[in-house]
C-alpha positions as CSV (number, residue, x, y, z in Angstrom):
1,M,173.4,138.1,162.1
2,H,172.3,136.1,165.1
3,F,170.4,137.3,168.2
4,L,171.1,136.4,171.8
5,G,168.2,135.8,174.1
6,A,166.4,133.3,176.3
7,A,166.0,131.0,173.3
8,L,169.8,130.5,173.1
9,S,169.8,128.8,176.5
10,V,168.2,125.8,174.9
11,V,170.5,122.8,175.0
12,L,170.3,120.5,172.1
13,A,171.0,116.8,173.0
14,V,171.1,114.6,169.9
15,R,171.6,111.0,171.1
16,G,172.7,108.0,169.1
17,V,174.7,109.9,166.5
18,V,177.3,107.5,165.1
19,A,179.9,108.5,162.5
20,L,180.3,106.4,159.4
21,P,183.7,104.9,158.8
22,V,186.1,107.0,156.8
23,A,186.1,106.0,153.2
24,D,189.2,105.0,151.2
25,T,190.5,108.3,149.9
26,T,192.4,106.5,147.1
27,A,189.2,105.8,145.3
28,T,187.5,108.4,143.1
29,D,185.2,110.9,144.7
30,S,182.2,109.5,142.7
31,A,183.0,105.9,143.6
32,I,183.2,106.8,147.3
33,A,180.0,108.8,147.2
34,A,178.3,105.9,145.3
35,S,179.4,103.4,148.0
36,Y,177.9,105.6,150.7
37,G,174.8,106.5,148.6
38,I,175.1,110.1,149.5
39,K,174.0,112.2,146.5
40,P,171.6,114.6,148.1
41,K,168.9,116.5,146.2
42,V,168.8,119.2,148.9
43,V,171.5,120.3,151.4
44,I,170.1,122.5,154.2
45,I,172.7,124.9,155.6
46,S,172.3,126.1,159.2
47,H,174.7,128.2,161.2
48,F,174.1,127.4,164.9
49,G,172.2,125.0,167.0
50,L,168.8,126.5,167.2
51,E,168.6,127.0,163.4
52,A,169.6,123.4,163.0
53,S,167.2,122.0,165.6
54,V,164.1,122.9,163.6
55,W,165.1,120.1,161.2
56,Y,165.5,117.4,163.9
57,G,162.6,115.2,165.1
58,I,160.2,116.4,162.5
59,K,157.5,114.3,160.9
60,D,158.5,115.0,157.3
61,F,161.9,113.3,157.2
62,N,164.7,112.1,159.5
63,V,168.0,113.8,158.8
64,L,169.5,112.1,161.9
65,A,169.3,108.7,160.2
66,R,172.8,109.0,158.9
67,N,175.4,111.1,160.7
68,I,178.7,111.5,159.0
69,T,181.8,113.1,160.5
70,V,183.4,115.3,157.9
71,P,187.0,116.4,158.2
72,G,187.2,120.2,158.2
73,F,183.8,120.8,159.7
74,S,183.4,123.0,162.8
75,P,184.6,121.4,166.1
76,R,181.3,122.3,167.5
77,Y,179.3,120.8,164.6
78,P,181.5,118.1,163.2
79,Q,178.9,116.0,161.4
80,A,176.6,116.2,158.3
81,H,173.2,114.7,158.9
82,C,171.3,112.9,156.2
83,T,168.1,110.9,155.6
84,L,168.5,107.2,155.1
85,N,168.1,107.5,151.4
86,G,170.5,110.4,151.2
87,E,168.1,112.7,149.4
88,I,168.3,115.4,152.2
89,C,171.3,116.4,154.2
90,Q,171.7,119.1,156.8
91,V,174.9,120.8,157.9
92,T,175.7,123.4,160.6
93,T,178.6,125.7,159.8
94,G,179.1,127.6,163.0
95,E,178.6,131.4,163.0
96,A,180.3,134.1,161.0
97,E,182.4,134.1,157.8
98,I,185.4,131.9,158.6
99,N,183.2,129.1,160.0
100,A,180.9,129.2,157.0
101,A,183.6,129.2,154.4
102,S,185.6,126.5,156.1
103,T,182.6,124.1,156.6
104,I,181.1,124.6,153.2
105,S,184.6,124.1,151.5
106,A,185.1,121.0,153.5
107,L,181.7,119.7,152.5
108,A,182.1,120.5,148.8
109,L,185.6,118.8,148.7
110,S,184.6,115.8,150.8
111,P,184.8,112.5,148.8
112,L,181.8,111.2,150.9
113,F,179.3,113.2,148.9
114,D,178.3,113.8,145.3
115,L,176.9,117.3,145.3
116,T,176.9,117.9,141.6
117,T,173.1,118.1,141.3
118,S,172.4,119.2,144.9
119,Y,170.3,122.3,145.8
120,F,171.7,124.3,148.7
121,L,169.2,126.0,150.9
122,V,170.8,128.5,153.2
123,A,168.2,128.6,156.1
124,G,168.9,131.0,158.9
125,I,167.7,134.0,160.9
126,A,168.7,137.6,160.3
127,G,168.2,141.2,161.2
128,I,165.8,142.9,159.0
129,N,165.5,146.5,157.7
130,P,162.1,147.9,158.8
131,Q,161.9,149.8,155.5
132,R,161.8,146.5,153.7
133,G,160.2,143.9,155.9
134,S,158.9,142.8,159.3
135,T,160.1,140.5,162.0
136,G,159.1,136.9,161.3
137,S,159.1,137.5,157.5
138,V,161.0,135.2,155.2
139,G,163.3,136.7,152.7
140,F,164.9,135.1,149.6
141,A,167.9,137.0,148.3
142,R,169.2,137.5,144.7
143,F,172.2,139.5,145.9
144,A,174.5,138.9,148.9
145,V,176.8,141.9,149.6
146,Q,179.8,141.9,151.9
147,V,179.1,145.3,153.4
148,A,182.0,145.5,155.8
149,Q,184.6,145.1,153.0
150,Q,185.5,148.8,153.3
151,Y,187.8,151.2,155.2
152,E,186.4,151.7,158.6
153,F,186.8,154.8,160.8
154,D,185.2,155.6,164.1
155,I,182.8,158.3,162.9
156,R,183.9,160.5,165.8
157,D,187.3,160.8,164.1
158,L,185.8,162.3,160.9
159,G,184.4,165.7,160.2
160,D,180.8,166.6,160.6
161,N,180.2,166.3,156.9
162,F,180.5,162.5,157.1
163,T,177.4,160.3,157.6
164,T,179.3,157.1,158.3
165,G,182.8,155.8,159.1
166,Y,182.7,153.3,156.2
167,I,184.4,154.3,152.9
168,P,184.9,152.0,149.9
169,Y,188.4,150.9,149.2
170,G,190.5,153.2,147.1
171,T,188.1,156.1,147.5
172,Q,187.8,159.0,150.0
173,V,184.0,159.3,150.2
174,P,181.2,157.1,151.6
175,A,179.0,155.0,149.3
176,P,177.3,155.3,147.0
177,A,179.5,158.1,145.6
178,Q,182.2,156.1,144.0
179,Y,182.8,152.4,143.2
180,P,185.8,151.0,145.0
181,T,189.0,150.9,143.0
182,N,190.3,147.9,144.9
183,V,188.1,144.8,144.6
184,Y,188.7,141.5,146.4
185,G,186.1,139.5,144.5
186,T,183.9,138.4,147.4
187,E,182.0,141.7,147.7
188,V,178.9,140.6,145.7
189,F,177.4,137.3,144.7
190,E,174.3,137.0,142.5
191,V,172.3,133.8,142.6
192,N,169.7,132.4,140.2
193,A,166.7,134.7,140.1
194,S,164.6,132.1,138.4
195,L,165.2,129.7,141.3
196,Q,164.7,132.5,143.8
197,K,161.2,133.1,142.3
198,L,160.3,129.4,142.5
199,A,161.5,129.3,146.1
200,I,159.3,132.3,147.0
201,A,156.3,130.7,145.3
202,L,156.9,127.4,147.3
203,A,157.5,129.2,150.6
204,S,154.4,131.3,150.1
205,K,152.3,128.2,150.7
206,A,153.4,128.3,154.4
207,K,151.3,129.6,157.2
208,L,153.9,131.6,159.0
209,S,154.4,131.9,162.8
210,D,153.9,135.3,164.6
211,D,153.8,136.6,168.1
212,P,151.2,139.0,169.5
213,A,153.9,141.0,171.3
214,A,156.0,141.2,168.2
215,A,153.0,142.4,166.2
216,A,152.3,145.1,168.7
217,Y,156.0,146.2,168.8
218,R,156.1,146.5,165.0
219,Q,153.5,149.2,165.1
220,K,156.0,151.6,166.7
221,Y,157.8,151.9,163.3
222,Q,156.9,154.5,160.8
223,F,157.5,152.2,157.8
224,A,154.5,150.4,156.3
225,A,156.7,147.3,155.6
226,A,157.7,147.0,159.3
227,K,154.1,147.0,160.5
228,K,153.0,144.0,158.4
229,A,152.5,140.5,159.6
230,P,155.2,138.0,158.6
231,L,155.3,137.4,154.8
232,V,157.5,135.8,152.2
233,L,159.4,138.3,150.1
234,A,162.4,139.0,147.8
235,C,165.0,140.3,150.2
236,D,168.7,140.8,149.5
237,V,171.2,140.1,152.3
238,S,174.2,141.8,153.7
239,T,177.2,139.9,155.2
240,S,179.4,141.2,158.0
241,D,181.2,139.5,160.8
242,N,180.5,142.7,162.8
243,Y,177.1,142.6,164.5
244,F,176.2,146.1,163.5
245,H,173.1,147.9,164.7
246,G,171.3,151.3,164.3
247,K,170.2,153.6,161.6
248,I,173.7,155.1,160.8
249,L,175.2,151.7,160.1
250,G,172.1,150.3,158.5
251,D,172.0,153.2,156.1
252,A,175.7,152.7,155.3
253,A,175.0,149.1,154.5
254,A,172.1,150.1,152.3
255,N,174.2,152.6,150.4
256,F,177.0,150.1,149.9
257,T,174.5,147.5,148.6
258,T,173.2,150.1,146.1
259,L,176.7,150.9,145.0
260,M,178.0,147.4,144.6
261,T,175.0,146.1,142.7
262,D,174.6,149.1,140.4
263,G,171.3,149.8,142.1
264,K,169.9,146.3,141.4
265,G,170.2,145.1,145.0
266,V,168.3,146.4,147.9
267,Y,169.6,146.1,151.5
268,C,166.9,144.1,153.3
269,S,168.4,141.6,155.8
270,T,171.6,141.3,157.8
271,A,173.6,138.1,158.3
272,Q,177.1,137.0,159.1
273,E,177.7,134.1,156.7
274,D,176.2,134.3,153.3
275,N,179.0,135.7,151.2
276,A,181.3,133.2,152.8
277,T,179.0,130.3,152.0
278,L,178.5,131.5,148.4
279,G,182.2,132.1,148.0
280,A,182.9,128.5,148.9
281,L,180.2,127.2,146.7
282,L,181.4,129.3,143.8
283,R,184.9,128.0,144.1
284,A,183.6,124.5,144.3
285,A,181.5,125.1,141.2
286,K,184.7,126.1,139.3
287,A,186.1,122.7,140.4
288,K,182.9,121.0,139.0
289,K,182.0,119.8,142.5
290,V,178.6,121.7,142.7
291,D,176.3,123.7,140.5
292,F,176.2,127.3,141.8
293,K,173.0,127.9,139.9
294,R,171.3,125.7,142.6
295,A,172.0,128.0,145.6
296,I,169.0,129.4,147.5
297,V,169.5,132.0,150.3
298,M,166.6,132.2,152.8
299,R,166.7,134.4,155.9
300,T,164.0,135.0,158.5
301,G,163.7,138.3,160.3
302,A,164.5,137.9,164.0
303,A,164.8,141.6,164.9
304,F,164.9,144.9,163.2
305,D,168.4,146.4,162.4
306,R,167.5,149.7,164.1
307,P,165.2,151.0,166.8
308,P,161.8,152.7,166.3
309,P,161.4,156.4,167.1
310,G,162.0,157.2,170.7
311,E,164.5,154.4,171.4
312,S,168.3,154.5,171.2
313,A,170.1,151.8,169.3
314,F,171.8,150.7,172.5
315,Q,168.5,150.3,174.3
316,H,166.9,148.5,171.3
317,L,169.7,145.9,171.0
318,F,170.3,145.1,174.7
319,Y,167.1,145.9,176.6
320,T,164.1,145.7,174.2
321,D,162.5,142.3,173.7
322,V,160.9,142.6,170.3
323,D,159.6,139.0,170.4
324,G,160.7,138.3,166.9
325,F,163.2,135.6,167.7
326,G,160.8,132.7,168.2
327,P,158.7,133.2,165.1
328,S,161.9,133.7,163.0
329,V,163.2,130.3,164.1
330,N,159.8,128.6,163.6
331,N,159.6,130.2,160.1
332,I,162.9,128.7,159.0
333,Y,161.1,125.3,159.1
334,L,157.6,126.5,158.1
335,A,158.9,128.2,154.9
336,G,161.9,126.0,154.4
337,I,160.0,122.7,154.4
338,Q,157.8,124.0,151.6
339,V,161.0,124.6,149.5
340,V,162.5,121.2,150.3
341,K,159.2,119.3,149.5
342,G,158.7,121.3,146.4
343,I,162.2,120.4,145.1
344,L,161.7,116.7,145.9
345,S,158.1,116.5,144.4
346,G,159.1,118.5,141.3
347,W,162.5,116.8,140.8
348,A,161.9,115.0,137.5
349,P,160.0,117.7,135.6
350,T,161.7,120.8,137.0
351,Y,164.7,120.5,139.3
352,K,166.7,117.4,138.2
353,A,168.0,119.1,135.0
354,G,168.4,122.5,136.9
355,V,166.5,125.7,136.7
356,Q,167.9,127.9,134.0
357,P,168.6,131.5,135.2
358,T,167.5,134.5,133.2
359,N,170.1,136.7,135.0
360,Y,173.8,136.7,135.5
361,V,174.9,134.2,138.2
362,G,178.2,134.4,140.0
363,D,180.7,136.8,141.4
364,I,182.1,140.2,140.5
365,F,184.9,138.6,138.4
366,G,182.7,136.6,136.1
367,S,184.4,133.4,137.4
368,L,181.8,131.0,136.2
369,G,181.4,132.7,132.8
370,G,179.2,135.5,131.6
371,V,179.5,139.2,132.2
372,P,178.5,140.5,135.6
373,D,175.6,143.0,135.5
374,F,177.2,144.9,138.3
375,G,180.7,146.3,139.0
376,P,183.5,147.6,136.8
377,Y,184.1,144.3,134.8
378,P,186.8,143.7,133.6
379,D,188.7,146.6,135.3
380,F,188.9,145.7,139.0
381,G,192.0,147.6,140.1
382,E,194.6,146.2,142.5
383,A,193.8,144.2,145.7
């Protein structure tokens, strides 16, 4: 979930970006990728311009050394950007689920890249649940849950005994009362918890950015987690194209997360793309194009998903400047660079062969093998 404000008026002007010639698509994917030398160790996934801009013009590496136009990318962000040696690439999907799924699918299927051993670092801002974290904090998810994949009523059309207008498919009561009887397959993705822990350890080396006004505003919340200075934490993520806000919808997302993960996941951050990104990567993994066990989901808290006591949700979203946006964008880089550097420096001993998970990794269908530790496997109902 992305946040409008003065920061979004920044205009990014990347000059001298030249597309490489289109390769001969009659050759094999691996041969084309070898001819271009693009076999990245890390692919950074951004969603809009400001998220992407933190990786440009930095001292650590130059992802603008190679700029490759990829068919199927967003018209607004048509190129992948890579270092000269091809070890690090960065892509910008465009916001929300369709953009993310389309761009990541195009990337995974492009013959210009060999992504079979690449790590994918989703690196974006998010809303954050004040019961779980504070603005500026950096969260790494194990579960991504598509919280809007439900029936939706305007709550004013329901009786007073309903706490939300969201009801899981095939049921007649809000979550977490009953698991949906109709499952689409994209509702939950579980990533490699061993890799998540390594990423948290790497990111924890960062000195995170904060803002005095944001620190003061955090004290208005009654939750201890909300009052804290930015920190690195385990933080599951919700996905919804709808930019939802307020306690009622936040609690509904939390209840659906609990339901869909059998209580293993905890609603912590709100975003618009992650189930779509992971869905595209999972299908690419089935086609042997990527390794889904190498996906990392990192989100930084730009604003709380609900107001503090004494403010309405409308006032909080549209009129209150919580000053979390700037630190959240800064912390994408400050935490993310530690992860990128850690993967590169530890490539031979740790990351080249892959980090073996100790948990189930994949979707609700068990598409990549193994038995999901959530959901009604193998009885999914009709969809």
